[in-house]
C-alpha positions in Angstrom: -15.6 -17.4 -0.6 -15.5 -19.3 2.6 -12.2 -20.7 2.0 -10.6 -17.3 1.0 -11.7 -16.3 4.4 -10.8 -19.1 6.9 -7.0 -18.4 4.9 -7.2 -15.1 5.7 -8.8 -16.4 9.4 -5.6 -18.3 9.7 -3.1 -15.7 8.7 -4.5 -13.2 10.9 -4.1 -16.0 13.7 -0.8 -16.5 12.8 0.5 -13.0 12.9 -1.6 -12.1 16.0 0.3 -14.9 17.7 3.4 -14.3 16.5 3.2 -10.5 17.5 6.1 -10.1 19.8 4.3 -7.1 21.8 1.7 -8.4 23.9 1.0 -5.6 25.6 -0.4 -4.0 22.2 -2.3 -6.8 21.5 -6.0 -6.5 21.0 -8.7 -9.8 20.8 -11.1 -9.5 17.6 -13.8 -10.9 16.0 -14.5 -11.3 12.3 -17.3 -11.8 10.7 -18.4 -12.9 7.1 -22.0 -12.2 6.8 -24.3 -14.2 8.2 -22.3 -16.7 10.0 -21.3 -17.0 13.4 -18.4 -14.5 14.9 -14.8 -16.0 14.6 -12.4 -14.8 17.9 -8.8 -14.0 17.1 -6.7 -14.0 20.3 -8.1 -14.5 24.1 -10.2 -12.2 26.0 -13.0 -9.7 25.2 -12.8 -8.9 21.8 -11.7 -5.0 21.7 -14.2 -4.9 17.8 -15.5 -7.0 15.3 -14.8 -6.6 11.3 -17.5 -7.2 9.7 -17.2 -8.5 5.6 -20.6 -8.1 3.9 -19.9 -9.2 0.5 -17.7 -10.6 -2.4 -15.5 -6.8 -2.1 -15.0 -7.1 1.4 -13.5 -10.7 1.6 -11.1 -9.5 -2.1 -9.6 -6.2 -0.5 -9.4 -8.6 3.2 -7.6 -11.5 0.7 -5.8 -8.9 -1.0 -3.5 -8.2 2.4 -2.7 -5.1 1.1 -4.3 -2.5 3.9 -5.2 0.6 1.2 -7.6 -1.9 -0.5 -9.0 -2.8 2.8 -9.3 0.8 3.6 -11.2 1.6 0.4 -13.7 -1.2 1.3 -14.5 0.3 4.4 -14.7 3.7 3.3 -17.3 2.4 0.7 -19.2 0.4 3.2 -18.2 -3.1 2.4 -16.3 -3.6 5.7 -17.5 -2.6 8.7 -16.1 -2.0 11.8 -18.1 -2.6 15.5 -16.6 -1.6 18.5 -13.3 0.8 19.2 -11.6 1.9 15.7 -9.0 3.4 17.1 -8.2 -0.4 18.2 -8.4 -2.2 14.7 -4.9 0.0 13.8 -3.1 -2.7 16.1 -3.4 -4.1 12.8 -1.1 -1.9 10.7 1.6 -4.0 11.0 -0.1 -7.5 9.2 -0.6 -6.0 6.2 1.3 -4.4 3.2 1.2 -1.0 1.2 3.4 -1.2 -1.8 2.4 1.1 -4.3 5.4 2.4 -6.0 4.0 4.3 -8.9 1.6 6.2 -7.0 4.7 7.1 -4.7 6.8 7.6 -8.1 4.1 10.1 -9.5 3.8 12.3 -6.4 7.9 13.6 -7.7 7.2 13.4 -11.8 3.8 15.9 -11.4 5.8 18.5 -9.9 8.7 18.3 -12.3 6.3 18.1 -15.8 4.1 20.8 -14.1 6.0 22.9 -11.7 5.9 22.7 -7.9 3.5 25.7 -7.8 1.0 24.8 -10.4 1.0 21.3 -8.4 0.3 22.5 -4.8 -2.2 24.6 -6.6 -3.9 21.6 -7.8 -3.0 19.0 -4.9 -3.9 21.7 -1.7 -7.6 22.6 -3.7 -8.2 19.0 -3.2 -8.0 18.6 0.2 -8.8 22.0 1.4 -11.9 23.2 -1.3 -14.4 21.2 0.3 -17.6 23.3 1.7 -16.2 25.5 4.5 -18.8 23.5 7.5 -17.2 20.1 6.9 -13.9 21.5 8.7 -16.0 23.0 11.4 -17.3 19.9 12.2 -14.3 19.1 13.9 -11.8 21.8 14.4 -12.0 23.9 18.2 -14.9 26.2 17.4 -12.5 29.2 19.0 -10.4 29.7 16.4 -10.8 26.9 13.3 -6.9 26.6 13.4 -5.9 23.1 11.5 -2.6 22.2 13.5 -1.8 21.4 17.6 -2.4 23.5 20.3 -0.2 23.2 23.5 -1.9 21.5 26.4 -1.6 22.7 29.7 -2.6 18.7 30.7 -4.2 16.3 29.0 -8.3 17.0 29.8 -7.9 20.8 28.7 -10.4 21.9 26.3 -8.8 21.9 22.7 -9.8 25.5 22.3 -7.6 26.7 25.2 -4.8 24.8 23.5 -5.3 25.9 20.5 -5.4 30.0 22.3 -2.1 29.1 24.1 -0.5 28.1 20.6 -1.5 31.3 18.9 -0.3 33.2 21.8 2.7 31.4 21.9 3.3 32.5 18.2 3.1 36.4 18.8 5.5 35.9 21.3 7.9 33.8 19.5 7.8 35.9 16.7 7.9 39.8 19.5 4.9 40.9 17.1 3.6 44.4 18.3 0.9 45.9 17.3 1.3 47.7 14.0 3.8 45.7 12.9 3.4 43.2 10.0 3.2 39.4 9.5 3.2 37.0 7.0 0.6 34.4 7.5 1.7 31.2 5.1 -1.1 29.2 4.4 -4.5 30.7 6.3 -7.0 28.1 6.5 -9.7 29.2 8.1 -8.6 32.2 9.2 -7.0 31.5 13.0 -4.1 33.6 13.4 -5.6 36.2 10.8 -8.4 37.0 13.6 -6.1 35.9 16.6 -3.7 38.6 15.0 -5.8 41.1 13.5 -7.3 41.7 16.8 -4.3 42.4 18.7 -3.7 45.6 15.8 -1.3 43.5 14.1 -1.5 43.8 10.4 -1.7 40.1 8.7 -0.7 39.3 5.0 -2.6 35.8 4.6 -1.1 33.6 1.7 -3.9 30.9 0.6 -4.2 28.4 -2.4 -7.7 27.3 -1.5 -10.8 29.4 -2.2 -12.9 28.3 0.1 -10.4 29.9 2.3 -10.2 32.8 0.6 -13.7 33.3 1.2 -14.0 32.6 4.6 -10.3 34.3 5.3 -12.5 37.3 3.9 -15.5 37.5 5.3 -13.4 37.5 8.9 -11.6 40.6 7.9 -14.9 42.3 6.9 -17.1 41.3 9.9 -13.9 42.5 12.2 -12.5 45.3 10.0 -9.3 43.4 10.9 -6.4 45.1 9.5 -5.5 42.6 7.4 -5.8 41.0 3.4 -5.3 37.4 2.3 -4.3 36.8 -1.2 -4.5 33.5 -3.2 -0.8 32.8 -4.5 1.9 30.2 -3.3 4.7 31.3 -1.3 7.2 31.3 -3.8 5.0 33.3 -6.2 5.1 35.9 -3.1 7.2 38.9 -3.6 6.1 41.9 -2.0 7.8 45.6 -2.3 8.6 45.8 1.5 9.6 43.2 3.6 7.7 41.6 6.6 8.9 42.2 10.7 7.9 38.3 10.7 6.4 34.9 9.3 4.1 32.9 10.8 3.5 28.8 9.1 1.2 26.9 10.9 1.3 23.6 9.8 2.0 24.2 6.1 5.7 22.7 6.3 4.6 19.7 5.0 3.6 20.7 1.8 6.8 22.9 1.3 9.4 19.6 1.1 12.0 21.4 -0.6 13.6 22.4 2.8 16.7 24.7 1.2 14.2 26.7 -1.0 11.8 27.5 1.3 14.4 28.7 3.9 16.2 31.2 1.3 12.6 32.2 0.4 12.0 33.2 3.8 15.4 35.2 4.3 14.3 36.8 1.0 10.4 37.7 2.8 11.8 38.7 6.3 13.6 42.1 7.8 17.2 42.0 9.7 16.4 40.2 12.8 12.9 39.4 12.2 11.4 36.3 13.7 9.9 33.0 11.9 7.3 31.0 14.0 6.9 27.4 12.6 5.0 24.1 13.6 4.0 21.3 12.1 3.9 16.8 12.2 7.3 14.9 11.8 8.8 12.0 11.0 12.0 10.1 11.1 11.9 9.8 6.9 10.7 11.8 4.7 7.9 11.1 2.2 7.1 8.6 4.9 3.3 8.5 4.8 1.2 5.5 4.1 -0.5 5.5 0.6 -3.8 6.2 1.9 -2.8 9.2 2.6 -1.6 10.2 -0.1 -4.4 8.9 -2.6 -7.2 10.2 -0.3 -5.7 13.0 1.9 -3.0 15.0 0.8 -2.1 13.9 -2.9 1.0 15.2 -4.3 5.0 15.2 -2.4 3.2 16.1 1.1 5.7 15.1 3.5 5.8 15.1 7.7 9.2 17.3 8.5 12.0 15.6 8.4 13.8 17.7 11.4 17.6 16.5 10.8 16.9 17.1 7.1 15.7 20.4 8.2 18.0 21.6 10.4 20.9 20.6 7.4 19.4 23.2 5.1 19.3 25.4 7.6 23.1 25.3 8.7 23.9 26.4 5.4 22.3 29.5 5.7 23.1 32.5 8.2 19.5 32.4 9.9 19.6 31.4 13.5 17.6 29.0 14.9 15.8 29.7 18.1 14.3 27.2 19.3 12.5 23.6 19.1 9.7 22.1 21.1 8.7 18.3 20.6 4.9 18.5 20.4 4.0 15.1 19.5 2.0 14.7 22.4 0.1 18.1 21.9 -0.8 16.5 18.3 -1.8 13.7 19.7 -3.9 15.3 22.4 -5.0 17.8 19.4 -6.1 14.8 16.7 -7.8 12.9 19.0 -10.3 16.5 20.4 -10.4 16.1 16.1 -11.5 12.6 16.0 -14.1 12.8 19.1 -15.4 15.9 17.2 -16.1 14.1 14.0 -17.6 11.1 15.4 -19.8 13.2 17.9 -20.9 14.9 14.3 -21.6 11.7 12.2 -25.3 11.9 11.5 -25.0 15.6 10.2 -21.6 15.2 8.2 -23.6 12.0 6.6 -26.7 13.3 6.0 -24.3 16.3 4.5 -21.9 14.8 2.7 -22.5 11.3 2.8 -20.6 8.4 4.4 -17.7 8.1 2.3 -16.1 11.6 3.2 -16.8 10.9 6.5 -15.6 7.5 7.1 -12.2 8.7 4.7 -11.8 11.4 7.5 -12.6 9.0 10.6 -9.6 6.3 9.4 -7.6 9.3 9.1 -8.0 11.3 12.4 -7.9 7.9 14.7 -5.2 6.9 12.2 -2.8 9.7 13.4 -4.1 9.8 17.2 -2.1 6.3 16.6 0.7 7.1 15.2 1.8 10.2 17.4 0.6 7.8 20.3 2.9 5.3 19.6 5.7 7.8 18.3 5.4 6.8 14.2 4.9 10.0 13.6 6.5 13.4 15.5 5.8 17.1 15.8 7.7 20.2 16.7 7.4 23.6 17.0 10.0 26.2 16.0 11.7 29.7 15.2 14.1 31.2 13.1 15.6 34.8 13.3 17.3 36.0 10.0 20.8 37.7 10.3 20.2 41.0 12.0 
């Protein structure tokens, strides 16, 4: 085992020294349990990787970053120091899982997209309500990006500004009826409902449905929540507007989705959307598909989305680059998660804590480095 580790140390040292971006080089140490730390790079180490057993060493020698993450989630690897800095190593390992990737597309062909989404989305969102409340903003519980006026602004204020922007962008007035796609933890239902706007909220999660129903009953809001897929939703009367907070990533058939919007909104009605983005469709890491968002989930590929939009009579009113806003949002989420570490581990276990720790700090890293992007955009139906 020691010899295998020495070979990996040699590999890591070579990869570190060949890194063309000297500004991003972070010295670190690696330690086989019971043996001295070995420094890679020069200077004060930013973190220490502790390999506690044979499983951790095997994961490292595989050079498969998903296996390494799995070993960390299982507790076979510990990270001492700044977790965010460990993502500087991402280019030194491989991520190649073609069968898993193909299954994401085969499953909907066999079982249908609606049935597949119902299964996949439940896997992510049907955790206990309280878990998500450990890291989301405390005022609105919104699971998409805020809009920050300055970097140190409170996440709650940034989310309020985003929800207010959504109402302004869709020109909604009290008494009008809006479709909320993906109700989450009731952020838009509560915000719009308190202003006299009628909201029909769609969700596929039982936990989300119960949570939103409690909000509606508590404040006697002019709203309802329906556990139904967007593609199944066929109301008798069209909506004045549609709001989609962070669900476009789950609606990867852009052409079909835009046509559905056209069938649901009144002439002149507006559609507000926000989402994470990528320059390449289906560009997520295998860890995300396996442990966070199973299925044919994808950050929005904006040029493909706009190409599909151009084939309709829908108008693009506005598009805004929100990458920095999503970086700040995920940074707040990751810090909230870490501050609630003991509570999360005592209630749900260390595996879930570490899984979301990797996920959220990984998001911070990719938004900060422009590996992923994010957008807000507004559409308008032809009058």
